[in-house]
C-alpha positions, 0 to 999 in steps of 0.5 A: 698473731694473737698474743694468747698463742704467742707462747706456742712459739716459745714452747716449740723452741723449748721442746726442740731444746729438750730433745737436744740439750739442757741450757739457758744460753749459748756458751760464749765460746760456742757457735749458737745453734738457736736464736740469740739469747736462747739455748744452744743444742751443742754439748755432749751428754753427761755421765748418767745420760744427763743432758748438759747442766743449764746455765742459770742467768739473766731472768731465770736464775734457779730451778728445783728440783736441781738438774741431774738430781734424784727426788722422791715422788712425794717431793714433786708435790708441795706441802702447801699450796700457799708456799713454793714447792713441786717443780719450780723456777726463780725469775727476775724482771731485770731488763724486761720491757713492761715486766710482768709474769706473762713473760714466762712459760713453763713446760714439763715433759713437753706439755705447757703447764703455765695456766693457773689450773689444769687437769695435770695440776696447778701453776702458781707464782710466789713473790720472793724479794724483787723476783718471783718463783713459779711452781707447778704442783702436779695433781698427783706425784710424778711417776718414777723415771726421768722428767724434763722441765723447761722455762722460757722468757718471751715478750708477751707483746711482740710475737716477732721478738726472739725468745730471750731465754730458755732453761731446760733441766732434767731430774729423776723421780724414784 
């Protein structure tokens, strides 16, 4: 499979998880319903209609806006393109074979937005210590309502290797 299209498998998995639940790994005491190391679709909807909170660990360690938070529309756009802002996720390269940023993909409301620039906005990486923060800055503030973001970790050099981690989270824009 052409490595340029490998992200499709990870994005498809992320899309399936977005429909089912939020998370970044199967619970230790639950039967996984997806590939090892990926999200489990198990879990009940939380109060307020929120999907379960993501489990942040391994390579994706934080997300912004926070899961189940409400943010003003203006907060979905960074104050400057030279600093993190918008919809972001923090990553580490721990345990990745030949680590590079091609391991990570990002989708918002089911659309892969990892390309550096597209009609919906800009995706940029920022170094933070030994890790990185990937941020999507929409071309215009997000519309009011609930939005779902997802980030995945997939070996860019092996289409047959299972997705290592998927994190999906939701936030409301007012």
